[in-house]
N, C-alpha and C positions, 0 to 999 in steps of 0.2 A: 463499457470499460471503466474500471475503477482506478483512480489515480492515487498516488502517495505524496507525502511531503518530505521534508528534510533537505539535506544538501545535494544528494545524488540526482533527484528528478530534474533540476534545472537543466543539466546537460542533456538528459534524455528528451525533455520537452522541446528544447530548441532543435534537437536533431529531428524529431518527428514532425516539426513544423516546416521542415525544408520542402521546397516545391517538388522535389523528386517523388515524394510520397503521395502527393496529390494525384499523380498519374495512376496510382494503383488503389487508393483508398478514398472512398466517398466520405470524407470526414463529417460532412454536414448531416449524415444519416446516423452518426454515432451518438449515443447518449453517454454522458460522463458523470461518474459518481466519485465519492472520496471514501477511502478506507479509514481515515481518521482525520481529526481536526483539533487545533488548539482552541481554547476558549477565548477567542479574540474576534473583533469585527472583521468583515471581509476585506477591508482596505488596510488592515494592520500588517506591518512587515513580517510578522510571524505566521500569517495566515497561509495554510496550505492551498486554499482556494486562490488567493492572490497570486501565489507562485505559478499555478497552472494558468490562471487567467492572463497573466502578462507574457508568459513564455510559450503557451500552446493554444489556448482557446481563442484569444483575441487575434493572434496572427492567422489562425485558420478560419476566422469569422464563423465560429460555431453559433448556431441559433440559441437564443436564451432559453427556449423551451427544452433544449437538449442538455442543459446544465443543471445538475441536481446537487447543490452544495449543502454541506452541514452548516446549520446556522450557529456558528460559534459565538455570536454576540448574545445568545440566550443563556439562561442558566444551564449548567451541564445536564441536569436531569431532563429539562424541557427539550434541549437540543437533541438528546438521544431519543426521547419519546417521539418527537416530530419526525426524525429521520426514519425511525422504525415504521411509522405510519406511512411516510412517503414511499418507502420500499414496498410495503404491503399493497399500496394503491398501484404502483407501477407494475408490479408482478401479479396483479389481480388476485391477491390473497394467497398465492402459492409461495413455496420456499424460493426466495431470491437466489437465482443461479446466474451469475455474471459470465459473460463470454471470456473476459480477461481481467485479471486483477494484477496490477503492478505493485510490488512491494520493495522496500529497502530493508536494510538490516543495520542496526547500530552497533557500536563497539561493545555493548553489553548483551548483544544477541537479541535485542527487542525488534519487533516488526509491527507495522501499523503503530498503535499506541498500546500494544501488549508488552508491558515492561516486566522484568523479573520481579517476582514476589508480589505482584498486584492482583487484586480480586478478580479482574476480568479473565484471568487465566483459568479459573475454575468454572466459568460460565458455560453451561451446556444448552440452554434454552434460548436466551435473548440473542438477537442478531446484532444490535448496536447498543452499547452501554456507555455510561459516564464512568470513566476509570480513574480513581485517585492514584496519583503517582508521587508518593512521598519523597522519593529521591530527587525529584525535580520541583517539589513543593507546588504542585499544580494538579489539575484534573484535565483529562483529555477525553474526547469523544472518539470511540473506536469500534470498528467491526470486531466481532469475536471470532475465535478460531473456527467454530462450526460453520459460520457464514462464509468465511474465506475458503474453507475446505469443500464447500458445495459448488465452487466455480468450475467452469469447463477448463480453464487454464489459469495458472498462477505463474508469474515470473518475478524472480528476485533480481534486483540490480545491486551489485556490491562493488564499491570503488574504494581503493586506498589500502596501503600497506598496514595501517593501524588496525584494520579489520581482519588481517590474515590469520591471527591466532584463533580468534573466536570463530571464524569461518571453518577452520579445520575442526574445531571442537563440535560445531553444529553438524557438520557433514560426516565426520568419521570418528568422533569421540563417543563418549557414553551416551546412548540413545534414550536415556530416561527423562528427556524433556527438561534438562537443566536450563535450557534457553528457550524463550518463547518461539523463536524461529523454527525450532525442532517440532513444534506442534502443527506445522503446516504440511499437510499431506492430503491433497484433494482426493475425495473418495471415489469420484468418477471422472476425474480430469487429469491434466498433465501438470507437472511441476518442473520448471526450468530455472537454473541458476546462471545468470549472465554476470561474469565477474572480470575485473581487470587483472592483468598479469601480476601486479603487485599484491592484490588481494588474494590471489590463488597461489602465492609463493610457497605456502606450507602444505598444500594439498598433495596427496599421492599422484604421481604422474598418470596413472591409469584412469583417474577420475577426470582429467582435464582434456578437453577438446579445444585446440587452438583455432581461433578464427582469423581470417585474413584482415589486415587493417582496412578501414573504410576511408 
């Protein structure tokens, strides 16, 4: 399973850590990876790893050997190189194909750390890259679209009315990949969008399937 960062996952992680899921999922058999990471140490408040560790991995008592974090404390290029090598080792040199990748989407349509106008969007060979993000004045380590699209299943989680406009554009607007999220189309897997009612407010009614409150 590949985890994401940002604001949305905290809610999802706490939900997945609820005891009710332990009856159906052997969490200690699951290996956890990250689709992107900020260039910070693992104990930094901005760390995607720390977010998951505090809200999901530690509550579930996931074994350390099942946690495969991106080393954000290294230089961006070294962190990307080491993560690429780690993926190759874990998947025995074959194309990494994850069972499930969780993604979020920002108000600018970015996903993972694939931001509009950045070099990683044009990457077709590398699986993990250090991506300069000028609009944030930073560099992020991120999966590339080809790696995400190799997954068995990809799920987007989108929360908030502030994302309603861009979500409409991503799903029913011009499909010429104006937004990085539009690049995600698993070649041999499934793609599911899980969105709150306020985020889906501008979508055509025929696209929306309403779930019962939990």
